[in-house]
ROMIVO-546178 format. One record per atom (N, C-alpha, C): residue in one letter; atom name; residue number from 1; x, y, z. Coordinates in steps of 0.1 Angstrom, whole numbers, plus 2048, in hexadecimal, padded with zeros to 3 digits. Layout:
N
   r    a     k     u     v     w
   A   CA   NUM     X     Y     Z
...
REM end
This chain:
85
   r    a     k     u     v     w
   M    N     1   808   7F4   800
   M   CA     1   800   800   800
   M    C     1   809   80C   800
   N    N     2   808   814   7F5
   N   CA     2   811   820   7F5
   N    C     2   80A   82C   7FB
   N    N     3   812   837   7FB
   N   CA     3   80E   844   801
   N    C     3   800   848   7FD
   K    N     4   7FD   848   7EF
   K   CA     4   7F1   84D   7EA
   K    C     4   7E5   845   7EF
   M    N     5   7E7   837   7EF
   M   CA     5   7DC   82E   7F3
   M    C     5   7D9   830   802
   L    N     6   7E4   832   80A
   L   CA     6   7E2   834   818
   L    C     6   7DB   841   81B
   K    N     7   7DF   84C   814
   K   CA     7   7D8   858   816
   K    C     7   7C9   857   813
   G    N     8   7C5   84F   809
   G   CA     8   7B7   84D   806
   G    C     8   7B0   846   811
   L    N     9   7B6   83C   816
   L   CA     9   7B0   834   821
   L    C     9   7AF   83D   82E
   V    N    10   7B8   845   831
   V   CA    10   7B8   84D   83C
   V    C    10   7AC   857   83B
   E    N    11   7AB   85E   82F
   E   CA    11   7A1   867   82C
   E    C    11   793   861   82D
   A    N    12   792   854   829
   A   CA    12   785   84D   829
   A    C    12   782   847   836
   G    N    13   78B   848   840
   G   CA    13   789   843   84D
   G    C    13   789   834   84D
   A    N    14   791   82E   844
   A   CA    14   791   81F   843
   A    C    14   79D   818   84A
   V    N    15   7A5   820   852
   V   CA    15   7B0   81A   859
   V    C    15   7AC   817   867
   K    N    16   7AD   80A   86A
   K   CA    16   7A9   805   878
   K    C    16   7B4   807   882
   A    N    17   7C0   803   87D
   A   CA    17   7CC   804   886
   A    C    17   7D9   805   87E
   V    N    18   7E3   80A   885
   V   CA    18   7F0   80C   87F
   V    C    18   7FB   806   888
   S    N    19   804   7FE   883
   S   CA    19   80F   7F9   88B
   S    C    19   81C   7FE   885
   I    N    20   825   803   88E
   I   CA    20   833   806   88A
   I    C    20   83B   7FA   88F
   V    N    21   842   7F3   886
   V   CA    21   849   7E7   889
   V    C    21   858   7E9   887
   A    N    22   85F   7E8   892
   A   CA    22   86E   7E9   892
   A    C    22   874   7DB   892
   N    N    23   87C   7D8   888
   N   CA    23   882   7CB   886
   N    C    23   890   7CD   882
   G    N    24   89A   7C9   88B
   G   CA    24   8A8   7CC   889
   G    C    24   8AA   7DB   88A
   S    N    25   8B0   7E1   881
   S   CA    25   8B2   7F0   881
   S    C    25   8A8   7F7   878
   V    N    26   89F   7F0   872
   V   CA    26   895   7F5   868
   V    C    26   887   7F6   86E
   V    N    27   880   800   86A
   V   CA    27   872   802   86F
   V    C    27   869   803   863
   H    N    28   85E   7FC   864
   H   CA    28   854   7FD   859
   H    C    28   846   7FF   860
   A    N    29   83C   801   858
   A   CA    29   82E   803   85E
   A    C    29   824   7FA   856
   E    N    30   81A   7F5   85E
   E   CA    30   810   7ED   859
   E    C    30   802   7F3   85C
   I    N    31   7F9   7F3   853
   I   CA    31   7EC   7F9   854
   I    C    31   7E2   7ED   854
   F    N    32   7D8   7EF   85D
   F   CA    32   7CD   7E5   85E
   F    C    32   7C0   7ED   85A
   T    N    33   7BA   7E8   850
   T   CA    33   7AE   7EF   84B
   T    C    33   7A1   7EA   853
   L    N    34   796   7F1   851
   L   CA    34   78A   7EE   857
   L    C    34   785   7E0   853
   S    N    35   789   7DC   847
   S   CA    35   785   7CE   842
   S    C    35   78D   7C3   848
   G    N    36   798   7C7   850
   G   CA    36   7A0   7BD   856
   G    C    36   7AD   7BA   84E
   D    N    37   7AF   7C0   843
   D   CA    37   7BB   7BE   83B
   D    C    37   7C7   7C4   842
   K    N    38   7D3   7BD   841
   K   CA    38   7DF   7C3   846
   K    C    38   7E8   7C6   83A
   K    N    39   7EC   7D3   839
   K   CA    39   7F4   7D7   82E
   K    C    39   801   7DE   833
   V    N    40   80C   7DB   82C
   V   CA    40   819   7E1   82F
   V    C    40   81A   7EE   827
   I    N    41   81F   7F9   82C
   I   CA    41   820   805   824
   I    C    41   82C   803   81B
   T    N    42   82A   807   80F
   T   CA    42   835   805   805
   T    C    42   838   813   7FE
   T    N    43   843   813   7F7
   T   CA    43   847   81F   7EF
   T    C    43   83F   81E   7E2
   Q    N    44   840   829   7DA
   Q   CA    44   83A   829   7CD
   Q    C    44   840   81E   7C4
   A    N    45   84C   81A   7C6
   A   CA    45   852   80F   7BE
   A    C    45   84E   801   7C3
   G    N    46   847   800   7CE
   G   CA    46   842   7F4   7D3
   G    C    46   84A   7ED   7DD
   T    N    47   855   7F3   7E2
   T   CA    47   85D   7ED   7EC
   T    C    47   858   7F1   7FA
   I    N    48   85A   7EA   804
   I   CA    48   856   7EE   812
   I    C    48   85C   7FB   816
   K    N    49   854   804   81A
   K   CA    49   859   811   81F
   K    C    49   85F   80F   82D
   T    N    50   86B   813   82E
   T   CA    50   872   812   83B
   T    C    50   877   81F   840
   W    N    51   879   820   84D
   W   CA    51   87F   82B   854
   W    C    51   88B   827   85C
   G    N    52   894   830   860
   G   CA    52   89F   82D   868
   G    C    52   89C   82E   877
   T    N    53   891   835   87B
   T   CA    53   88E   837   889
   T    C    53   87F   836   88A
   I    N    54   87B   832   896
   I   CA    54   86C   831   89A
   I    C    54   866   83F   899
   D    N    55   86C   849   89D
   D   CA    55   866   857   89D
   D    C    55   864   85C   88F
   S    N    56   86D   858   886
   S   CA    56   86B   85D   878
   S    C    56   85F   856   872
   A    N    57   85D   849   875
   A   CA    57   851   842   870
   A    C    57   844   848   876
   A    N    58   844   84B   883
   A   CA    58   839   851   88A
   A    C    58   836   85F   884
   K    N    59   840   867   882
   K   CA    59   83D   874   87C
   K    C    59   837   873   86E
   W    N    60   83C   86A   866
   W   CA    60   837   869   858
   W    C    60   828   865   859
   L    N    61   825   85B   862
   L   CA    61   817   857   863
   L    C    61   80E   861   868
   K    N    62   813   869   872
   K   CA    62   80B   874   878
   K    C    62   808   87F   86D
   K    N    63   811   882   864
   K   CA    63   80F   88B   859
   K    C    63   803   887   850
   L    N    64   801   879   84F
   L   CA    64   7F6   874   847
   L    C    64   7E9   875   84F
   G    N    65   7E9   878   85C
   G   CA    65   7DD   879   863
   G    C    65   7DA   86E   86D
   L    N    66   7E4   865   86F
   L   CA    66   7E3   85A   878
   L    C    66   7E9   85E   885
   G    N    67   7E2   85D   890
   G   CA    67   7E7   862   89D
   G    C    67   7E9   857   8A7
   T    N    68   7E3   84B   8A5
   T   CA    68   7E5   840   8AF
   T    C    68   7EB   835   8A8
   M    N    69   7F6   830   8AD
   M   CA    69   7FE   825   8A7
   M    C    69   802   81B   8B2
   K    N    70   803   80E   8AE
   K   CA    70   809   804   8B7
   K    C    70   818   803   8B3
   L    N    71   820   801   8BD
   L   CA    71   82E   800   8BB
   L    C    71   833   7F2   8BE
   E    N    72   839   7EB   8B5
   E   CA    72   83F   7DD   8B7
   E    C    72   84E   7DE   8B7
   V    N    73   854   7DB   8C2
   V   CA    73   863   7DD   8C3
   V    C    73   86A   7D0   8C8
   G    N    74   863   7C4   8C7
   G   CA    74   868   7B8   8CC
   G    C    74   875   7B3   8C5
   K    N    75   876   7B7   8B8
   K   CA    75   882   7B3   8B0
   K    C    75   88B   7BF   8AD
   W    N    76   889   7CA   8B4
   W   CA    76   890   7D6   8B1
   W    C    76   89E   7D5   8B6
   A    N    77   8A8   7D9   8AE
   A   CA    77   8B6   7DA   8B2
   A    C    77   8BB   7E7   8AC
   P    N    78   8B9   7F2   8B3
   P   CA    78   8BD   7FF   8AE
   P    C    78   8CB   801   8AA
   N    N    79   8D4   7F9   8B0
   N   CA    79   8E3   7FB   8AE
   N    C    79   8E7   7F1   8A3
   Q    N    80   8DE   7E9   89E
   Q   CA    80   8E2   7DF   894
   Q    C    80   8E5   7E7   887
   K    N    81   8F0   7E2   880
   K   CA    81   8F3   7E8   873
   K    C    81   8EA   7E2   868
   G    N    82   8E6   7EA   85F
   G   CA    82   8DE   7E6   854
   G    C    82   8E6   7DE   84A
   L    N    83   8DF   7D5   843
   L   CA    83   8E5   7CE   838
   L    C    83   8E3   7D5   82B
   L    N    84   8EE   7D6   823
   L   CA    84   8ED   7DC   815
   L    C    84   8E8   7D1   80C
   L    N    85   8DC   7D2   807
   L   CA    85   8D6   7C8   7FE
   L    C    85   8D5   7CE   7F0
REM end
C-alpha cells in the first residue's frame, strides 16, 4: 500500500489500526483496514517503506492524519548495523 492509497484510506476513515514494527535496525509500518486486511506500507516503486528510527516513522504517519499507533519492538536492535542488499 503506497502513500496515495494510504491517504485515501485515512480520508475515508477506513483505517482501523496502525503498527510501527521495529525489526533489527529497520522500522516499517503496517495498516489494518476496517475490513480486517493487514497491509504493509510501500514506496511508489513497490518496496517496503522503511525508516531508520521509530520517531521518523511516527512523524510520517502523523502527517498523514494517523494519531494512534501500536509499537512493536520485540525484535528491535537499534545498534545493529544494516545489511547492504
